[in-house]
HTML snippet that shows the backbone in 3Dmol.js (N, CA, C, O; Angstrom):
<script src="https://3Dmol.org/build/3Dmol-min.js"></script>
<div id="view" style="width:600px;height:400px;position:relative"></div>
<script>
const pdb = `
ATOM      1  N   UNK A   1    -134.596  23.478  -2.458  1.00  0.00           N
ATOM      2  CA  UNK A   1    -135.346  23.590  -3.706  1.00  0.00           C
ATOM      3  C   UNK A   1    -136.729  24.190  -3.447  1.00  0.00           C
ATOM      4  O   UNK A   1    -137.238  24.934  -4.285  1.00  0.00           O
ATOM      5  N   UNK A   2    -137.332  23.890  -2.331  1.00  0.00           N
ATOM      6  CA  UNK A   2    -138.674  24.402  -2.041  1.00  0.00           C
ATOM      7  C   UNK A   2    -138.670  25.913  -1.886  1.00  0.00           C
ATOM      8  O   UNK A   2    -139.626  26.579  -2.285  1.00  0.00           O
ATOM      9  N   UNK A   3    -137.614  26.457  -1.315  1.00  0.00           N
ATOM     10  CA  UNK A   3    -137.571  27.915  -1.154  1.00  0.00           C
ATOM     11  C   UNK A   3    -137.456  28.614  -2.506  1.00  0.00           C
ATOM     12  O   UNK A   3    -137.981  29.713  -2.682  1.00  0.00           O
ATOM     13  N   UNK A   4    -136.776  27.985  -3.459  1.00  0.00           N
ATOM     14  CA  UNK A   4    -136.678  28.552  -4.807  1.00  0.00           C
ATOM     15  C   UNK A   4    -138.045  28.543  -5.471  1.00  0.00           C
ATOM     16  O   UNK A   4    -138.432  29.519  -6.113  1.00  0.00           O
ATOM     17  N   UNK A   5    -138.769  27.454  -5.320  1.00  0.00           N
ATOM     18  CA  UNK A   5    -140.105  27.349  -5.911  1.00  0.00           C
ATOM     19  C   UNK A   5    -141.047  28.368  -5.273  1.00  0.00           C
ATOM     20  O   UNK A   5    -141.835  29.006  -5.971  1.00  0.00           O
ATOM     21  N   UNK A   6    -140.969  28.522  -3.949  1.00  0.00           N
ATOM     22  CA  UNK A   6    -141.810  29.513  -3.270  1.00  0.00           C
ATOM     23  C   UNK A   6    -141.460  30.927  -3.710  1.00  0.00           C
ATOM     24  O   UNK A   6    -142.347  31.760  -3.899  1.00  0.00           O
ATOM     25  N   UNK A   7    -140.176  31.198  -3.873  1.00  0.00           N
ATOM     26  CA  UNK A   7    -139.755  32.527  -4.318  1.00  0.00           C
ATOM     27  C   UNK A   7    -140.236  32.811  -5.740  1.00  0.00           C
ATOM     28  O   UNK A   7    -140.711  33.911  -6.023  1.00  0.00           O
ATOM     29  N   UNK A   8    -140.116  31.835  -6.631  1.00  0.00           N
ATOM     30  CA  UNK A   8    -140.602  32.013  -8.001  1.00  0.00           C
ATOM     31  C   UNK A   8    -142.118  32.173  -8.046  1.00  0.00           C
ATOM     32  O   UNK A   8    -142.644  32.961  -8.831  1.00  0.00           O
ATOM     33  N   UNK A   9    -142.807  31.428  -7.207  1.00  0.00           N
ATOM     34  CA  UNK A   9    -144.260  31.555  -7.127  1.00  0.00           C
ATOM     35  C   UNK A   9    -144.665  32.941  -6.631  1.00  0.00           C
ATOM     36  O   UNK A   9    -145.598  33.547  -7.158  1.00  0.00           O
ATOM     37  N   UNK A  10    -143.964  33.436  -5.620  1.00  0.00           N
ATOM     38  CA  UNK A  10    -144.255  34.780  -5.101  1.00  0.00           C
ATOM     39  C   UNK A  10    -143.959  35.837  -6.147  1.00  0.00           C
ATOM     40  O   UNK A  10    -144.707  36.806  -6.277  1.00  0.00           O
ATOM     41  N   UNK A  11    -142.884  35.666  -6.892  1.00  0.00           N
ATOM     42  CA  UNK A  11    -142.546  36.618  -7.953  1.00  0.00           C
ATOM     43  C   UNK A  11    -143.609  36.606  -9.055  1.00  0.00           C
ATOM     44  O   UNK A  11    -144.007  37.657  -9.556  1.00  0.00           O
ATOM     45  N   UNK A  12    -144.060  35.415  -9.423  1.00  0.00           N
ATOM     46  CA  UNK A  12    -145.120  35.306 -10.423  1.00  0.00           C
ATOM     47  C   UNK A  12    -146.419  35.964  -9.971  1.00  0.00           C
ATOM     48  O   UNK A  12    -147.080  36.644 -10.755  1.00  0.00           O
ATOM     49  N   UNK A  13    -146.781  35.762  -8.715  1.00  0.00           N
ATOM     50  CA  UNK A  13    -147.991  36.392  -8.180  1.00  0.00           C
ATOM     51  C   UNK A  13    -147.858  37.900  -8.147  1.00  0.00           C
ATOM     52  O   UNK A  13    -148.815  38.619  -8.435  1.00  0.00           O
ATOM     53  N   UNK A  14    -146.663  38.390  -7.795  1.00  0.00           N
ATOM     54  CA  UNK A  14    -146.429  39.831  -7.792  1.00  0.00           C
ATOM     55  C   UNK A  14    -146.621  40.411  -9.174  1.00  0.00           C
ATOM     56  O   UNK A  14    -147.337  41.401  -9.328  1.00  0.00           O
ATOM     57  N   UNK A  15    -145.997  39.817 -10.197  1.00  0.00           N
ATOM     58  CA  UNK A  15    -146.104  40.359 -11.546  1.00  0.00           C
ATOM     59  C   UNK A  15    -147.524  40.260 -12.082  1.00  0.00           C
ATOM     60  O   UNK A  15    -147.979  41.152 -12.799  1.00  0.00           O
ATOM     61  N   UNK A  16    -148.228  39.186 -11.743  1.00  0.00           N
ATOM     62  CA  UNK A  16    -149.622  39.074 -12.172  1.00  0.00           C
ATOM     63  C   UNK A  16    -150.452  40.189 -11.557  1.00  0.00           C
ATOM     64  O   UNK A  16    -151.242  40.831 -12.249  1.00  0.00           O
ATOM     65  N   UNK A  17    -150.279  40.423 -10.268  1.00  0.00           N
ATOM     66  CA  UNK A  17    -151.026  41.483  -9.600  1.00  0.00           C
ATOM     67  C   UNK A  17    -150.599  42.855 -10.097  1.00  0.00           C
ATOM     68  O   UNK A  17    -151.437  43.747 -10.232  1.00  0.00           O
ATOM     69  N   UNK A  18    -149.319  43.040 -10.370  1.00  0.00           N
ATOM     70  CA  UNK A  18    -148.808  44.327 -10.832  1.00  0.00           C
ATOM     71  C   UNK A  18    -149.288  44.637 -12.243  1.00  0.00           C
ATOM     72  O   UNK A  18    -149.719  45.759 -12.512  1.00  0.00           O
ATOM     73  N   UNK A  19    -149.223  43.669 -13.145  1.00  0.00           N
ATOM     74  CA  UNK A  19    -149.579  43.920 -14.537  1.00  0.00           C
ATOM     75  C   UNK A  19    -151.083  43.880 -14.774  1.00  0.00           C
ATOM     76  O   UNK A  19    -151.623  44.739 -15.470  1.00  0.00           O
ATOM     77  N   UNK A  20    -151.750  42.908 -14.213  1.00  0.00           N
ATOM     78  CA  UNK A  20    -153.177  42.746 -14.485  1.00  0.00           C
ATOM     79  C   UNK A  20    -154.009  43.506 -13.464  1.00  0.00           C
ATOM     80  O   UNK A  20    -154.907  44.258 -13.844  1.00  0.00           O
ATOM     81  N   UNK A  21    -153.736  43.330 -12.198  1.00  0.00           N
ATOM     82  CA  UNK A  21    -154.407  44.082 -11.143  1.00  0.00           C
ATOM     83  C   UNK A  21    -155.914  43.949 -11.180  1.00  0.00           C
ATOM     84  O   UNK A  21    -156.449  42.851 -11.334  1.00  0.00           O
ATOM     85  N   UNK A  22    -156.601  45.089 -11.037  1.00  0.00           N
ATOM     86  CA  UNK A  22    -158.060  45.094 -10.989  1.00  0.00           C
ATOM     87  C   UNK A  22    -158.702  45.231 -12.363  1.00  0.00           C
ATOM     88  O   UNK A  22    -159.917  45.083 -12.489  1.00  0.00           O
ATOM     89  N   UNK A  23    -157.924  45.507 -13.374  1.00  0.00           N
ATOM     90  CA  UNK A  23    -158.487  45.764 -14.700  1.00  0.00           C
ATOM     91  C   UNK A  23    -157.792  44.906 -15.761  1.00  0.00           C
ATOM     92  O   UNK A  23    -156.908  45.394 -16.466  1.00  0.00           O
ATOM     93  N   UNK A  24    -158.181  43.645 -15.878  1.00  0.00           N
ATOM     94  CA  UNK A  24    -157.526  42.792 -16.877  1.00  0.00           C
ATOM     95  C   UNK A  24    -157.795  43.248 -18.313  1.00  0.00           C
ATOM     96  O   UNK A  24    -157.008  42.952 -19.212  1.00  0.00           O
ATOM     97  N   UNK A  25    -158.903  43.966 -18.534  1.00  0.00           N
ATOM     98  CA  UNK A  25    -159.176  44.433 -19.894  1.00  0.00           C
ATOM     99  C   UNK A  25    -158.174  45.500 -20.330  1.00  0.00           C
ATOM    100  O   UNK A  25    -157.888  45.618 -21.521  1.00  0.00           O
ATOM    101  N   UNK A  26    -157.643  46.269 -19.402  1.00  0.00           N
ATOM    102  CA  UNK A  26    -156.620  47.243 -19.757  1.00  0.00           C
ATOM    103  C   UNK A  26    -155.295  46.563 -20.075  1.00  0.00           C
ATOM    104  O   UNK A  26    -154.550  47.034 -20.934  1.00  0.00           O
ATOM    105  N   UNK A  27    -154.996  45.468 -19.397  1.00  0.00           N
ATOM    106  CA  UNK A  27    -153.799  44.699 -19.733  1.00  0.00           C
ATOM    107  C   UNK A  27    -153.933  44.109 -21.128  1.00  0.00           C
ATOM    108  O   UNK A  27    -152.990  44.153 -21.918  1.00  0.00           O
ATOM    109  N   UNK A  28    -155.110  43.555 -21.435  1.00  0.00           N
ATOM    110  CA  UNK A  28    -155.342  43.014 -22.777  1.00  0.00           C
ATOM    111  C   UNK A  28    -155.282  44.127 -23.814  1.00  0.00           C
ATOM    112  O   UNK A  28    -154.732  43.939 -24.899  1.00  0.00           O
ATOM    113  N   UNK A  29    -155.841  45.277 -23.486  1.00  0.00           N
ATOM    114  CA  UNK A  29    -155.795  46.417 -24.405  1.00  0.00           C
ATOM    115  C   UNK A  29    -154.381  46.881 -24.664  1.00  0.00           C
ATOM    116  O   UNK A  29    -154.043  47.261 -25.785  1.00  0.00           O
ATOM    117  N   UNK A  30    -153.556  46.853 -23.641  1.00  0.00           N
ATOM    118  CA  UNK A  30    -152.161  47.236 -23.808  1.00  0.00           C
ATOM    119  C   UNK A  30    -151.439  46.264 -24.736  1.00  0.00           C
ATOM    120  O   UNK A  30    -150.654  46.676 -25.589  1.00  0.00           O
ATOM    121  N   UNK A  31    -151.709  44.977 -24.564  1.00  0.00           N
ATOM    122  CA  UNK A  31    -151.094  43.989 -25.446  1.00  0.00           C
ATOM    123  C   UNK A  31    -151.554  44.171 -26.890  1.00  0.00           C
ATOM    124  O   UNK A  31    -150.750  44.069 -27.817  1.00  0.00           O
ATOM    125  N   UNK A  32    -152.843  44.441 -27.081  1.00  0.00           N
ATOM    126  CA  UNK A  32    -153.366  44.666 -28.430  1.00  0.00           C
ATOM    127  C   UNK A  32    -152.740  45.925 -29.025  1.00  0.00           C
ATOM    128  O   UNK A  32    -152.352  45.932 -30.193  1.00  0.00           O
ATOM    129  N   UNK A  33    -152.641  46.989 -28.228  1.00  0.00           N
ATOM    130  CA  UNK A  33    -152.066  48.249 -28.710  1.00  0.00           C
ATOM    131  C   UNK A  33    -150.606  48.070 -29.119  1.00  0.00           C
ATOM    132  O   UNK A  33    -150.197  48.531 -30.185  1.00  0.00           O
ATOM    133  N   UNK A  34    -149.827  47.409 -28.284  1.00  0.00           N
ATOM    134  CA  UNK A  34    -148.411  47.197 -28.602  1.00  0.00           C
ATOM    135  C   UNK A  34    -148.267  46.320 -29.845  1.00  0.00           C
ATOM    136  O   UNK A  34    -147.422  46.586 -30.699  1.00  0.00           O
ATOM    137  N   UNK A  35    -149.089  45.281 -29.946  1.00  0.00           N
ATOM    138  CA  UNK A  35    -149.059  44.432 -31.138  1.00  0.00           C
ATOM    139  C   UNK A  35    -149.436  45.195 -32.394  1.00  0.00           C
ATOM    140  O   UNK A  35    -148.800  45.037 -33.436  1.00  0.00           O
ATOM    141  N   UNK A  36    -150.470  46.023 -32.300  1.00  0.00           N
ATOM    142  CA  UNK A  36    -150.875  46.826 -33.461  1.00  0.00           C
ATOM    143  C   UNK A  36    -149.795  47.842 -33.822  1.00  0.00           C
ATOM    144  O   UNK A  36    -149.553  48.096 -35.002  1.00  0.00           O
ATOM    145  N   UNK A  37    -149.155  48.418 -32.827  1.00  0.00           N
ATOM    146  CA  UNK A  37    -148.074  49.372 -33.091  1.00  0.00           C
ATOM    147  C   UNK A  37    -146.912  48.683 -33.800  1.00  0.00           C
ATOM    148  O   UNK A  37    -146.306  49.255 -34.706  1.00  0.00           O
ATOM    149  N   UNK A  38    -146.605  47.460 -33.391  1.00  0.00           N
ATOM    150  CA  UNK A  38    -145.534  46.718 -34.064  1.00  0.00           C
ATOM    151  C   UNK A  38    -145.890  46.400 -35.507  1.00  0.00           C
ATOM    152  O   UNK A  38    -145.038  46.469 -36.393  1.00  0.00           O
ATOM    153  N   UNK A  39    -147.146  46.052 -35.740  1.00  0.00           N
ATOM    154  CA  UNK A  39    -147.574  45.719 -37.100  1.00  0.00           C
ATOM    155  C   UNK A  39    -147.634  46.970 -37.976  1.00  0.00           C
ATOM    156  O   UNK A  39    -147.275  46.921 -39.152  1.00  0.00           O
ATOM    157  N   UNK A  40    -148.084  48.083 -37.409  1.00  0.00           N
ATOM    158  CA  UNK A  40    -148.322  49.300 -38.198  1.00  0.00           C
ATOM    159  C   UNK A  40    -147.167  50.293 -38.171  1.00  0.00           C
ATOM    160  O   UNK A  40    -147.338  51.425 -38.622  1.00  0.00           O
ATOM    161  N   UNK A  41    -146.011  49.917 -37.665  1.00  0.00           N
ATOM    162  CA  UNK A  41    -144.937  50.901 -37.510  1.00  0.00           C
ATOM    163  C   UNK A  41    -144.429  51.455 -38.836  1.00  0.00           C
ATOM    164  O   UNK A  41    -143.807  52.517 -38.839  1.00  0.00           O
ATOM    165  N   UNK A  42    -144.659  50.801 -39.933  1.00  0.00           N
ATOM    166  CA  UNK A  42    -144.228  51.304 -41.246  1.00  0.00           C
ATOM    167  C   UNK A  42    -145.344  52.035 -41.998  1.00  0.00           C
ATOM    168  O   UNK A  42    -145.096  52.636 -43.043  1.00  0.00           O
ATOM    169  N   UNK A  43    -146.563  51.987 -41.475  1.00  0.00           N
ATOM    170  CA  UNK A  43    -147.715  52.617 -42.125  1.00  0.00           C
ATOM    171  C   UNK A  43    -148.144  53.821 -41.295  1.00  0.00           C
ATOM    172  O   UNK A  43    -149.093  53.736 -40.516  1.00  0.00           O
ATOM    173  N   UNK A  44    -147.455  54.924 -41.457  1.00  0.00           N
ATOM    174  CA  UNK A  44    -147.626  56.097 -40.597  1.00  0.00           C
ATOM    175  C   UNK A  44    -149.049  56.609 -40.493  1.00  0.00           C
ATOM    176  O   UNK A  44    -149.569  56.767 -39.389  1.00  0.00           O
ATOM    177  N   UNK A  45    -149.689  56.871 -41.629  1.00  0.00           N
ATOM    178  CA  UNK A  45    -151.020  57.470 -41.586  1.00  0.00           C
ATOM    179  C   UNK A  45    -152.075  56.513 -41.041  1.00  0.00           C
ATOM    180  O   UNK A  45    -152.987  56.934 -40.330  1.00  0.00           O
ATOM    181  N   UNK A  46    -151.957  55.267 -41.361  1.00  0.00           N
ATOM    182  CA  UNK A  46    -152.903  54.272 -40.851  1.00  0.00           C
ATOM    183  C   UNK A  46    -152.740  54.141 -39.337  1.00  0.00           C
ATOM    184  O   UNK A  46    -153.726  54.051 -38.605  1.00  0.00           O
ATOM    185  N   UNK A  47    -151.502  54.130 -38.879  1.00  0.00           N
ATOM    186  CA  UNK A  47    -151.241  53.998 -37.440  1.00  0.00           C
ATOM    187  C   UNK A  47    -151.772  55.194 -36.669  1.00  0.00           C
ATOM    188  O   UNK A  47    -152.258  55.047 -35.548  1.00  0.00           O
ATOM    189  N   UNK A  48    -151.681  56.383 -37.267  1.00  0.00           N
ATOM    190  CA  UNK A  48    -152.165  57.590 -36.597  1.00  0.00           C
ATOM    191  C   UNK A  48    -153.671  57.515 -36.379  1.00  0.00           C
ATOM    192  O   UNK A  48    -154.187  58.112 -35.434  1.00  0.00           O
ATOM    193  N   UNK A  49    -154.368  56.806 -37.219  1.00  0.00           N
ATOM    194  CA  UNK A  49    -155.822  56.678 -37.083  1.00  0.00           C
ATOM    195  C   UNK A  49    -156.192  55.466 -36.220  1.00  0.00           C
ATOM    196  O   UNK A  49    -157.049  55.571 -35.343  1.00  0.00           O
ATOM    197  N   UNK A  50    -155.562  54.340 -36.460  1.00  0.00           N
ATOM    198  CA  UNK A  50    -155.957  53.085 -35.819  1.00  0.00           C
ATOM    199  C   UNK A  50    -155.559  53.033 -34.345  1.00  0.00           C
ATOM    200  O   UNK A  50    -156.356  52.602 -33.511  1.00  0.00           O
ATOM    201  N   UNK A  51    -154.358  53.458 -34.014  1.00  0.00           N
ATOM    202  CA  UNK A  51    -153.887  53.316 -32.631  1.00  0.00           C
ATOM    203  C   UNK A  51    -154.712  54.134 -31.632  1.00  0.00           C
ATOM    204  O   UNK A  51    -155.059  53.604 -30.576  1.00  0.00           O
ATOM    205  N   UNK A  52    -155.040  55.393 -31.914  1.00  0.00           N
ATOM    206  CA  UNK A  52    -155.924  56.094 -30.968  1.00  0.00           C
ATOM    207  C   UNK A  52    -157.309  55.462 -30.857  1.00  0.00           C
ATOM    208  O   UNK A  52    -157.917  55.486 -29.787  1.00  0.00           O
ATOM    209  N   UNK A  53    -157.807  54.901 -31.946  1.00  0.00           N
ATOM    210  CA  UNK A  53    -159.108  54.230 -31.885  1.00  0.00           C
ATOM    211  C   UNK A  53    -159.060  53.005 -30.974  1.00  0.00           C
ATOM    212  O   UNK A  53    -160.020  52.724 -30.257  1.00  0.00           O
ATOM    213  N   UNK A  54    -157.949  52.280 -31.001  1.00  0.00           N
ATOM    214  CA  UNK A  54    -157.795  51.131 -30.105  1.00  0.00           C
ATOM    215  C   UNK A  54    -157.820  51.594 -28.654  1.00  0.00           C
ATOM    216  O   UNK A  54    -158.484  50.989 -27.812  1.00  0.00           O
ATOM    217  N   UNK A  55    -157.093  52.670 -28.368  1.00  0.00           N
ATOM    218  CA  UNK A  55    -157.046  53.182 -26.997  1.00  0.00           C
ATOM    219  C   UNK A  55    -158.429  53.644 -26.552  1.00  0.00           C
ATOM    220  O   UNK A  55    -158.858  53.329 -25.442  1.00  0.00           O
ATOM    221  N   UNK A  56    -159.128  54.385 -27.401  1.00  0.00           N
ATOM    222  CA  UNK A  56    -160.469  54.874 -27.062  1.00  0.00           C
ATOM    223  C   UNK A  56    -161.418  53.704 -26.823  1.00  0.00           C
ATOM    224  O   UNK A  56    -162.229  53.736 -25.896  1.00  0.00           O
ATOM    225  N   UNK A  57    -161.317  52.679 -27.655  1.00  0.00           N
ATOM    226  CA  UNK A  57    -162.203  51.523 -27.517  1.00  0.00           C
ATOM    227  C   UNK A  57    -161.982  50.815 -26.172  1.00  0.00           C
ATOM    228  O   UNK A  57    -162.943  50.510 -25.466  1.00  0.00           O
ATOM    229  N   UNK A  58    -160.733  50.561 -25.824  1.00  0.00           N
ATOM    230  CA  UNK A  58    -160.470  49.833 -24.581  1.00  0.00           C
ATOM    231  C   UNK A  58    -160.741  50.689 -23.344  1.00  0.00           C
ATOM    232  O   UNK A  58    -161.255  50.182 -22.347  1.00  0.00           O
ATOM    233  N   UNK A  59    -160.405  51.974 -23.393  1.00  0.00           N
ATOM    234  CA  UNK A  59    -160.703  52.830 -22.243  1.00  0.00           C
ATOM    235  C   UNK A  59    -162.206  53.011 -22.063  1.00  0.00           C
ATOM    236  O   UNK A  59    -162.706  53.014 -20.938  1.00  0.00           O
ATOM    237  N   UNK A  60    -162.924  53.161 -23.175  1.00  0.00           N
ATOM    238  CA  UNK A  60    -164.381  53.262 -23.095  1.00  0.00           C
ATOM    239  C   UNK A  60    -165.000  51.997 -22.525  1.00  0.00           C
ATOM    240  O   UNK A  60    -165.915  52.064 -21.705  1.00  0.00           O
ATOM    241  N   UNK A  61    -164.502  50.841 -22.959  1.00  0.00           N
ATOM    242  CA  UNK A  61    -164.987  49.576 -22.406  1.00  0.00           C
ATOM    243  C   UNK A  61    -164.690  49.448 -20.931  1.00  0.00           C
ATOM    244  O   UNK A  61    -165.506  48.924 -20.173  1.00  0.00           O
ATOM    245  N   UNK A  62    -163.525  49.923 -20.518  1.00  0.00           N
ATOM    246  CA  UNK A  62    -163.172  49.862 -19.102  1.00  0.00           C
ATOM    247  C   UNK A  62    -164.065  50.780 -18.271  1.00  0.00           C
ATOM    248  O   UNK A  62    -164.468  50.419 -17.165  1.00  0.00           O
ATOM    249  N   UNK A  63    -164.372  51.957 -18.796  1.00  0.00           N
ATOM    250  CA  UNK A  63    -165.260  52.888 -18.082  1.00  0.00           C
ATOM    251  C   UNK A  63    -166.652  52.296 -17.963  1.00  0.00           C
ATOM    252  O   UNK A  63    -167.265  52.360 -16.897  1.00  0.00           O
ATOM    253  N   UNK A  64    -167.157  51.721 -19.044  1.00  0.00           N
ATOM    254  CA  UNK A  64    -168.492  51.108 -18.989  1.00  0.00           C
ATOM    255  C   UNK A  64    -168.523  49.939 -18.011  1.00  0.00           C
ATOM    256  O   UNK A  64    -169.501  49.757 -17.286  1.00  0.00           O
ATOM    257  N   UNK A  65    -167.449  49.145 -17.990  1.00  0.00           N
ATOM    258  CA  UNK A  65    -167.381  48.031 -17.046  1.00  0.00           C
ATOM    259  C   UNK A  65    -167.330  48.538 -15.606  1.00  0.00           C
ATOM    260  O   UNK A  65    -167.948  47.954 -14.716  1.00  0.00           O
ATOM    261  N   UNK A  66    -166.598  49.619 -15.383  1.00  0.00           N
ATOM    262  CA  UNK A  66    -166.511  50.197 -14.039  1.00  0.00           C
ATOM    263  C   UNK A  66    -167.826  50.803 -13.581  1.00  0.00           C
ATOM    264  O   UNK A  66    -168.174  50.709 -12.404  1.00  0.00           O
ATOM    265  N   UNK A  67    -168.564  51.424 -14.500  1.00  0.00           N
ATOM    266  CA  UNK A  67    -169.862  51.996 -14.152  1.00  0.00           C
ATOM    267  C   UNK A  67    -170.878  50.900 -13.861  1.00  0.00           C
ATOM    268  O   UNK A  67    -171.756  51.068 -13.015  1.00  0.00           O
ATOM    269  N   UNK A  68    -170.759  49.787 -14.558  1.00  0.00           N
ATOM    270  CA  UNK A  68    -171.698  48.676 -14.332  1.00  0.00           C
ATOM    271  C   UNK A  68    -171.466  48.033 -12.958  1.00  0.00           C
ATOM    272  O   UNK A  68    -172.405  47.525 -12.345  1.00  0.00           O
ATOM    273  N   UNK A  69    -170.223  48.054 -12.478  1.00  0.00           N
ATOM    274  CA  UNK A  69    -169.914  47.479 -11.177  1.00  0.00           C
ATOM    275  C   UNK A  69    -170.466  48.324 -10.026  1.00  0.00           C
ATOM    276  O   UNK A  69    -170.865  47.791  -8.991  1.00  0.00           O
ATOM    277  N   UNK A  70    -170.486  49.638 -10.218  1.00  0.00           N
ATOM    278  CA  UNK A  70    -170.905  50.512  -9.108  1.00  0.00           C
ATOM    279  C   UNK A  70    -172.376  50.839  -9.136  1.00  0.00           C
ATOM    280  O   UNK A  70    -172.865  51.561  -8.267  1.00  0.00           O
TER     281      UNK A  70
END
`;
const viewer = $3Dmol.createViewer("view");
viewer.addModel(pdb, "pdb");
viewer.setStyle({}, {cartoon: {color: "spectrum"}});
viewer.zoomTo();
viewer.render();
</script>
């Protein structure tokens, strides 16, 4: 049983590192973008405006955060 728990723990750590990695704000932005896309999938013109703005906002925030670190 311990080897199963260790294997599941290692798998969880892998996915956390793979998905979140060094930029957790981009992971959060991706979740927000996908959620907004699901909500706006029937509103074509609104989605064309809102979804790129979400991407620009999160990428801009990530760039500013990266510049502040260096």
